N, C-alpha and C positions, 0 to 999 in steps of 0.2 A: 528252557535253559539258554542263554546267550553263546552261541561258539566262538571260542576262542583260539579256532585253528585258520579261521578262511583268514585272520591278516598276517599271517606268516610270510604268504608270497609276497604278499608289497613289501613287508616289511627288509624282505631280503632284497627284493629289487633294488630299492630306497637305495640300499647299502652299498649295492655293485654302480649305481648312478655313481653315485658317492667318488665313491673308488676310481670310476673312471678321470669324474672331472679332475679331483686329486691329478689322478695320473699325467692328461693332459694340460692341467694348468702350470705343473712340475717341468712339461720341457723346457729343456735352454736352447737360449740361441744358435749352438753351433753343433747339435745335439747331431743335427747330418748333413755338420761340414766336416770333408777331410782336409788332414793337416799336414803340408809337407816342407821339403829343406831341396833346395836345386842346386848342382852347381855345374860343371863342363868339361872336358877331356881337357884343350888349352887352357883353365885356369889351375889346370887340378895333379894332372898326369906328370910323371918325372919320365926322363929318357923316352921324350918324346921329342924326334927332330923335326919338329911342324915350321911353316911359315911363321908364327909367332915367335919361337924362339931363335931364327934366323933376323927375325926382326929388330929382339932385344940385343941384339947382338952387334947390329949394325947399329946400336945408339939411338933406334928409333922409338924406344919406350923409355919412357920416363920412369924415374924411383928404378931400375931393374938392375945396373950393373953396380950401383953402390950400394944394393944388399945382398946380403950374406944367403948362400944357393939359391938363385935366382930362376937354375936352371930345373930345382927339383918342384918345383911349386909345392904340391902338397903329398907328395910322394904318393901319391891313391896310387898308380901303377900294381908299384913294389909293394905298399901295406895301405889298402883299401881298407882292412879292419879299422884300422885308426878312428875313421870318419863314422866308416859304418857302427861301430860300437856307440858314440857318440849320437848319430843320429837316429837312431833306436831306441838310446834312453830318453829322446827328448817326448818320445809316446807318438811320432807321424805315423800317421798312413800310408802314406806316399812319401818312396823317394825319386826325384828325378836326378836324372845323371844322363852325359852320352856316351858315343862312341865316337873313334876320331877317326873320319875317313882315309885320311893317307896313313894311317898306321896301319889299317886293316888290309887297304889298298894299295900297296907303294907303288904301281908301276898301273897302269890302265891296262886292265882286264885278268890284272892278276889280285888272288885273294891270298894274304898269310893265315894259313889254318891255328901254326902256335896265337896268333894273335885274337883270332876268336875263340880260341880254346880260355883264352884268358879272360875275358871278357862274358862270357858264358861261366866261368866260376866268379865273376862280380857277381853277375845274374844270380846265379846261386847262393850268395853269400846275403843277397837282399833279399831273398826270400825266407831265407833260414832264421831273419831277423823278424819276421812275419809283417815286413816291409811291401807295399805295393810299390810296381818299376814301373814309370815314366820315363822312356827311352828318347833320347832326341840324336836324328841322323845328323843334321847339321848346325853345328853349332859355333858361328863366328871362325871358321876355320876349313880350307880344303886343302888339298894334296899339294904337293910341291910341284908336282907336273901339270896339275891341273891350273894352276897360278901362272905357269910358264907359258901355259895355250891361252890365256888370254881369259881363263877362270869363267864368273859366268857372263862376263861379253861377249865368248865366247858360243854359237848357237850348239856346239857340240857339246856342253858341258852340261846340256837335260840328261842326255843315253847313257851321261857316265854315271850320275847322280842316281840316275831309273836303275841302271846296274847294282850299282851301291848297293841302294836301298833294299831291292828286291832280294837279295841276297842276304840279307839284314833280316827281313822278312820271314826267309824260310830258314834261318838259323834261330830266331830267337822268339818264334812268335809265341810259341806256348810260353814263354817263360816272362811275356808284356803284359801290362793293363793296360797302358795308353800310350801310344804311340805319339812322339812332336815331327812330324818335318822340317822346319826348318823355324829357328831362334830368330826371331827381331832379322828378316830377309830389308824390311827396308831400311833399317840400319847400316846394316851389312853392306848392303852396295853404295848409299850414301857417303861413306867413312873411306871404303876401299877404293870406290870408281870417280867420285867427285872430290870429296873434300881431303883426299890423299892422308888422310892421319893413321889409317888403316893399310896392312901388306893388301895388293903391294902400292899402296900410296902415290896413286894414280890422279893427277888435279885435273877436272873438266868443270867449264861453266855452271851458274845455274839450271841452261838451257839444257844440260843436258838430263836434269830430271822434270822437263816440262813435255807437253804432247800437246803439238798444235798440227791440228787435221791429218795432214798423210806425216807431219812430223814426229817421229818419238827422239826423244834424248835418250843416249844409248844410255844411261845409266838408269834409266825410267822401262827401258828394254830388256836391263838385265833384272830387273825386279819382278817385270810381268813372266820372264821366261822362268824363275824360280816358284812365281804361282801355277803356272801352267804346267811346271816338272810336279806339284804340289800334285796336282789336279789327275793327272795320267799316273802318280803312282796309287792315287786314293783309290782310282777306278779297279784298278790291279787286283790289289789289295784284300777287295771287300767282295771281287769275284771267286779267289784264292782263297782267304779267311772272313766269312759274312758276319764274323763278331765282332771283329778286331774295332778299335775302337783309336780315330784316326787325327789329329787337330794341328796347329799352330800353337806356337809361343810367340804372337806378335806382339813391337813395342809398343807402345798409347803412351800419348803425355796428352797432359790437358791443355794445351796450345790458348796461350792467350795474351795482354798487351794491357799497358797502360794510359793508353790513349786510344781515341776512335781507329787512328791509323794502324797502328798495331792491332790492337784488335779486330781490325777486317783483313788484314795480313795473315793473323792468326787464323781464320777461316780458312785458310788455302794450305796453311800446313798439316792441320786439321784434316782436309780430304785427301790429301797426298800422303800425310804419313802416318794417320791412324786409318783412313780406310780403303783406301785404294785396294791393298793386298788382300785383305781378306774378302771384301767384294769378289775379287776376281777369282777366290774360289767357292763363292756360293754355291751351296749343293755338295760339295765336297768334305765337309766337317763334321766329325759325330757331335763336335764341343767346340765351344769359343774360346781360346784360352791366346792371354795377352800377360803382358806385365808391365807396372805400372810403378814411375817412382815420385811424380812428382809432376807440379806444373813447370812450362817453358816458356819465362815473359819474357816474349819480345821487342827487342826496341831495336828500329833499323832494320837492319842485314845481319844481326847477330841474335842469339841468347846472351840476356842482362842477367847480370849476379846483382841484384837490387839489394841497396843496401837494409831498405825497412822489411824483406823477405829473409825468411830462414831456410839453410840449404843444408844439404850433406858434405861430406867431405868432399865427394866426386862429382859438389857443382847442380844437384836438382833441387830444384825449389818445394819447398814441401807441402803438401795441398791436398788433404784426404776428400776434400768435398769431390776432387778432380774422380777421385775411385768410384764415390759415387754416380757421380754426373755418367760415366762413365756404363758404369754397369746398368744404368737406365739405358743409353743410347746402345748397345750391345743387345740389350733384352729387346728393345723395341722393332731394330731390323731383324733380327736373327732365330730370334726363338729359338736358342740353342744351350743345353746344359753349359755353364762359365765355369768355367775351369782359371783363378789367377795363380798363371803358373809361377809368377816372379811381383813380389815385393818385399823391400827392404831399404837399410840408409848404411850408407858410410859414414861409420860415428866409432873413432878409437877409445873417445872417455867415456864410452856407454851412457852420456849422459841426456840424451833426447831419445835415442834408437827406443826402450821401454814404452813412452809413451806415443815415439810414432808407431809402435806395434798397434799398442793398442787402439789409438784414435783411427786408424786405418778398418780394425776390426771392427769399431763400432758404423763407419762407413760400410762393410758389408754384412751387418748384422741388422743396417735400418735396408739396403738393399734384401732382405731374406724378409724381412718384415712386409716385405711390397709386394709379394711373391717373383721376385727373380729367382732362378735356379744357379743360387750361386754354388757348387760342390767342391771345390777346393780351394785351400788357400796356400799357397806356397813360397817361404820365407828365402831369398836372397840374403844372406849364405849359409851355411855353418860355421866355417873355417875361415879367415883372411885369406883372398888368394892371390892371384896373380890378375889384376882388373884391366886386362887386356894392353892398353896403349898408355892407360894410367898407373900400367908395374903396381909394386905393391907399395903403393902411398896408402891410396883409400882402404879403410878397414870397414867391412862388409859382413866382417863375421857375428854371429852368437858368440864365436869364440874365437879368443886371441891367438896367435901362431908367436913364439920366439923361434924368428928365425936363428938365432944367434946361437941357442942351443937344441940342438936337433929339432928345431920344427914342436919344439911341448907346445902342447895345446893347455889352453886355460878358459874354462866357460866363463862369461862375461855375465853378470847379475840379469840381464835381457834373456840369455840360456836358458835358468833358473823361470823366468815368467813367462815365456813360452811353453815351458814344461805344465806351470799351473793352468794355464788358458786352457792347453789341448788337456788338463787333468779335467778339471771344474768345470768345463764347454760355458763358460761366460766369463763376462767382464766386471766384479763388482763395482761399486763408485766407491767404495775403499782403494780399491787398486789401479783405480784409472785416477782418481785423486794424490796418490801415493806417487805418481809417474810424472805427475803433472807438476806437484813440487818440486820434484828432484829438477827438472826442466827451471823454473822459477829461480831457484836457491842458484844456479849457474847465468842466469839473463846478464849482460856486461862482462862475461870472464871470455878470456880468450879459447878459441879450442882450434884444432890442426884443418888447414884449408887444403886442395889439391888441384885447384882452380886457379887459371888464368883470370883477372878480368872479364879477358873477352868471354869466357865462359865457356870457350873449346880450348884451349891450349892447356896439356896437363904438365905437371911442374915433379922435378926432380925431389924435389923438396919439400914440404909442404910449409905454403907460408901461413898467419894465424887470423883470423876473423873471430870478433863478438860475436856471442848469441844475442839475439835481437830482442829485443821486450816485444813482443807479439805473441797475442795468443791465436797458433795458427791450428787448436784443434777442430773438431769436426762437430760443425753447429745442426745442420737439419733435425738429426734426433734430440740434441739436446733441445730444440724449441716444440717439438712432440711431447715435451716431458710436464 
């Protein structure tokens, strides 16, 4: 008689193999990607007498005095739950925010314990909503007393920052998942100490950003001082808290030009602005965090607002391929986990933003497919806020804010889209096509623009610029289909 029992193990093994294969094939592109939202104290906190409030009152911030309740920003200090509830409802895993150095340390060597406790309460509110915390120590703002002493041009600034930061780690190490020392140190020193667009508004020649043998420009020295401060803090932090995760939120753009000369100049900008700071912190990073908004088309000595390119309201040229190319180079140079700590677009009409988010996430998807360890994608930002010297003109929020009606929040369609992407962990062809058709249906129409033709000057009232008829969607992934 034939033994009918023996094939059974093979039968069940086949079933298990099929189930495993199905599970593997069912894995979605973003299953292992953490999503997040980001903000900063200087852009969101009320009752904050900082260098930016003084700058605005001096008339140095465009679209500030002509806006209702400019000093309230987003009332994040008094009512953080408004933002945190919206953040949690989006489904994100990481909430990135910062502590204001000047609020905590109103005078040298003095700490305000009540302020420390209020930040601790905010940290607990984030944790209660099941979100991880990414905390920034310096996000484009320093104490007024530090600015009066010369800011980062002063060699003593490093000791002040280390003292402040050590205290923050001692206070909050158990509540913070990821630490960011500096947000965009390269942008801060350039705009504050050379271009004069940010407080304290100092103007220096471009040689202040150059290095010739023994000569180092003052602004470049300030940026290097910040990098060295990061390294010092990193070593101390890992000695005292071995499991700590610490990195940067470094601004990176895809620098390019439309002539050979401008492309040649772009290589200098790329090396100075994209790579000098992180290379100086090499060996002192647990992850590579960077902010990406688009391309910088260079023309002559300035950033070009090219009529053939599409831009955000804040004057950043849309170029998803730039994100993909930077991810490749970061991985090649550093071999670290990568966190996209900011990516977003100013778009008050919410016409471009859905497709912008999708196309940049397609760039992330392509990088993940290539084996690049992209761990997080964090959107800038949740609600329309004070965009530094641009004021309230550029609208970066997934949520609109009516400053005439008690800062009423209204989620835009892109907020719902972000929710769906987080929930579904993928971007379907239908979702992608729908977002792009939205752009196509408005091409040729006018939309607000908050940047002057020089590519630098902010406007108190937006002008209007037509949506260009150009397909700026991410291409390398398309070519592989």
